[in-house]
N, C-alpha and C positions, 0 to 999 in steps of 0.2 A: 465516585465513578463506578456504579454498580455494573457488574458483568463485564467490565473492561479488564483485560489481563494487564497487570502492572509490571510486566517484565521490561527490563531496560533494553532498549534497542542498541545493538552493537554493529558498528561498521566492520566489515571484513577487510583486513589489511594483510594481504599475502603478496609480498614482493616476488616478482617473477619476470623472466625474460619472455615468457609465452604471451600470446595475445590475451588480453583481459576479457573475462566473461562475467555473466550476471553474478555468480557466487563471489566474485572478487570485489564488486562494488555495491552489492545489495546491503540493505539494513537487515541484519539477521534477527530472527525472533521478534518481528515488529509488534508494536502495540496493536491489539485487535479489540473489537467490540461485538457484543452479541446482537443478533437481529432483534431481540425483544427490548433492547435498551432504548431509552427515550432519546429524542433528538437533542434535548438539553444536555444529557450525559455526553453525547458525541461531541457537541459543541465545546463542552468543558475539556474533554480529552484533547481535541484538536488545538484549542487555545493554550492549554497548560503545557503541552509538549511542543508547541509551535510547529505543527505538522499540517499538511494539506490533504493527506490521503490516509484512510483508515480501513483496513480489511474488516469485513463483517463476517462473523462466523455463526453457523448453526451447529452447535456442539463442536465437533472437531472438523467439520466441513466448511470450506470457504463458500459463503452464500452470496457475497456481493462486495462492492467497493464503495465507500462513501468518501466524497470529496468535500472540501470547504464550500465549493460552489453548489453542491447538492443542498446543503443546509441553508445557504444564503438565499437560494431561490424560493424557499418556503416562507410561510408566515411566522415571524419570530414569536408572535403571541401564542402560537400553538406548539411551540417546542416542548413544553412540559407534557403535553397530551399525546403527541404523535410519536410513533416508533420509528427507529432507524429503517426498518424494513419498508416503510412507506416512501422513502426518498432515495434509498441506495440504488446503485446501478447493479442490476443482476446479471448483466452480460459482462462477466469478469474476463478481462484479457490477461493471460498469463504467459510466462516464458519459462523455459527449462533453466536450471541453474548453470548449464553450459552454453547458454545462448550468448553469441558474440555481442560486443558493443554495437556493431552495425545493425544486427538483428533487433536489438532492444530499441535503438533509435528509430529504426524503420517502423517497428510496432507502435511506438508512441506517436509518431507523425501520422502514419496511415489511419490510426484509430482516433486521432485528435484527443489523446488523453495525456494526463500528467504523470501517471505512474502505472506500473505493471506489477502484478503479483508474481512471485517466483515460486513455482510449485514443483516439488520433487515428483518426477513422472512415475517412479517405482512405488512410492508410498501414497501418491495423490495427496500430498500434505503441503501446506503453506510453509515455506522455509525462509521467505524474505520478501522484500519489496524494493523495487528500483524506481526512482523518480527521475524526471527529466533533469533535475538538479544534480543527481548522482552522475548521470551521463555527461553533463557539461563539466562537472568537476574532473572527471576522468580525462576528458579531452584536454582540458587546461593542464592537468598534471603531466600528460604525455607530450605536450608541445615543447 
């Protein structure tokens, strides 16, 4: 898995009586892949980790988001040749770590996406990712 950061994704678990926000339900330090990686490498990461969304980095900057649908829509025979940059979504939708559960859900629905990047507004740095599954799990947990 060249250029993919092999950091273990950790779920944040902070019990609290306050309303839950992105930092509480996000996957911290998510697996990422470099824009120059092959689609085949991305497919391997997605399959191995059983995830659907992969932030794409250019150095330390968030350059895009790759979903399992992005790679499924392409020609599988060209996965070894093509680069992640050719199929990733460059219009990255992100939320602040303090975004409420309602804000996150609204962002996902309004943009018809399955995950949002969580970006620290002070450092302009990717700190996590929240998927629709994370939101649903939190709704179930609080019912």
